[in-house]
MARRONU-638590 format. One record per atom (N, C-alpha, C): x, y, z; residue in one letter; residue number from 1; atom name. Coordinates in steps of 0.001 Angstrom, whole numbers. Layout:
REM residues N
R    east   north      up keke vodren pafi
R       X       Y       Z    a    NUM   CA
...
//
This chain:
REM residues 42
R    east   north      up keke vodren pafi
R   19909  -31549  -26630    x      1    N
R   19145  -31109  -27793    x      1   CA
R   19884  -31549  -29057    x      1    C
R   19120  -31820  -30072    x      2    N
R   19679  -32209  -31367    x      2   CA
R   20205  -30976  -32086    x      2    C
R   21081  -31216  -33047    x      3    N
R   21523  -30093  -33861    x      3   CA
R   20939  -30221  -35268    x      3    C
R   21071  -29162  -36032    x      4    N
R   20471  -29058  -37365    x      4   CA
R   20918  -30191  -38286    x      4    C
R   22214  -30447  -38338    x      5    N
R   22753  -31479  -39227    x      5   CA
R   22254  -32873  -38822    x      5    C
R   22248  -33165  -37541    x      6    N
R   21794  -34461  -37039    x      6   CA
R   20327  -34714  -37416    x      6    C
R   19485  -33712  -37230    x      7    N
R   18066  -33860  -37579    x      7   CA
R   17861  -34042  -39075    x      7    C
R   18565  -33276  -39854    x      8    N
R   18427  -33387  -41301    x      8   CA
R   18861  -34770  -41778    x      8    C
R   19969  -35275  -41271    x      9    N
R   20438  -36612  -41659    x      9   CA
R   19458  -37698  -41219    x      9    C
R   18830  -37547  -40068    x     10    N
R   17829  -38519  -39611    x     10   CA
R   16628  -38521  -40557    x     10    C
R   16181  -37346  -40962    x     11    N
R   15066  -37243  -41911    x     11   CA
R   15449  -37919  -43225    x     11    C
R   16671  -37682  -43701    x     12    N
R   17127  -38297  -44949    x     12   CA
R   17240  -39810  -44835    x     12    C
R   17556  -40324  -43638    x     13    N
R   17646  -41777  -43475    x     13   CA
R   16264  -42429  -43555    x     13    C
R   15245  -41693  -43138    x     14    N
R   13867  -42203  -43210    x     14   CA
R   13293  -42022  -44614    x     14    C
R   13602  -40897  -45235    x     15    N
R   13105  -40560  -46575    x     15   CA
R   14301  -40318  -47500    x     15    C
R   14947  -41358  -48012    x     16    N
R   16176  -41190  -48800    x     16   CA
R   16008  -40409  -50107    x     16    C
R   14805  -40340  -50642    x     17    N
R   14585  -39624  -51900    x     17   CA
R   14314  -38132  -51701    x     17    C
R   14376  -37663  -50477    x     18    N
R   13997  -36286  -50158    x     18   CA
R   14977  -35247  -50699    x     18    C
R   16230  -35588  -50852    x     19    N
R   17219  -34642  -51379    x     19   CA
R   18314  -34344  -50379    x     19    C
R   19059  -33296  -50649    x     20    N
R   20232  -32940  -49855    x     20   CA
R   19890  -31937  -48757    x     20    C
R   20526  -32102  -47621    x     21    N
R   20367  -31160  -46514    x     21   CA
R   20928  -29800  -46915    x     21    C
R   20196  -28758  -46590    x     22    N
R   20642  -27407  -46910    x     22   CA
R   20348  -26979  -48333    x     22    C
R   19944  -27928  -49181    x     23    N
R   19606  -27603  -50563    x     23   CA
R   18122  -27888  -50791    x     23    C
R   17731  -29160  -50627    x     24    N
R   16342  -29563  -50825    x     24   CA
R   15560  -29602  -49513    x     24    C
R   16267  -29768  -48416    x     25    N
R   15645  -29866  -47097    x     25   CA
R   16252  -28793  -46202    x     25    C
R   15397  -28016  -45545    x     26    N
R   15862  -26967  -44654    x     26   CA
R   15312  -27227  -43258    x     26    C
R   16196  -27340  -42280    x     27    N
R   15810  -27589  -40891    x     27   CA
R   16276  -26401  -40057    x     27    C
R   15360  -25779  -39343    x     28    N
R   15680  -24614  -38511    x     28   CA
R   14962  -24725  -37167    x     28    C
R   15567  -24170  -36130    x     29    N
R   14921  -24130  -34818    x     29   CA
R   14180  -22817  -34676    x     29    C
R   12891  -22882  -34358    x     30    N
R   12047  -21705  -34173    x     30   CA
R   12014  -21390  -32675    x     30    C
R   12720  -20346  -32272    x     31    N
R   12791  -19969  -30857    x     31   CA
R   11420  -19615  -30287    x     31    C
R   10602  -18931  -31066    x     32    N
R    9290  -18515  -30585    x     32   CA
R    8401  -19708  -30257    x     32    C
R    8468  -20741  -31097    x     33    N
R    7644  -21927  -30903    x     33   CA
R    8348  -23013  -30098    x     33    C
R    9669  -22826  -29876    x     34    N
R   10470  -23827  -29159    x     34   CA
R   10354  -25191  -29838    x     34    C
R   10476  -25175  -31175    x     35    N
R   10344  -26413  -31956    x     35   CA
R   11160  -26307  -33228    x     35    C
R   11533  -27480  -33764    x     36    N
R   12226  -27543  -35047    x     36   CA
R   11194  -27453  -36161    x     36    C
R   11542  -26753  -37227    x     37    N
R   10697  -26683  -38410    x     37   CA
R   11459  -27279  -39581    x     37    C
R   10739  -27939  -40457    x     38    N
R   11342  -28558  -41628    x     38   CA
R   10643  -28019  -42857    x     38    C
R   11418  -27538  -43800    x     39    N
R   10880  -27030  -45051    x     39   CA
R   11667  -27614  -46203    x     39    C
R   11226  -27312  -47374    x     40    N
R   11935  -27828  -48533    x     40   CA
R   11508  -27166  -49817    x     40    C
R   12181  -27565  -50865    x     41    N
R   11888  -27073  -52203    x     41   CA
R   10795  -27944  -52788    x     41    C
R    9783  -27316  -53322    x     42    N
R    8685  -28071  -53930    x     42   CA
R    8893  -28217  -55409    x     42    C
//
């Protein structure tokens, strides 16, 4: 399984203007849905 930092960095490599991990981009694992969720500051 991937970890939070690895996923966030992969997203940033695809979308370099998205911002910083943990500040502008939030990646969390949702146990109930068994999936990663990605959120951010609008």
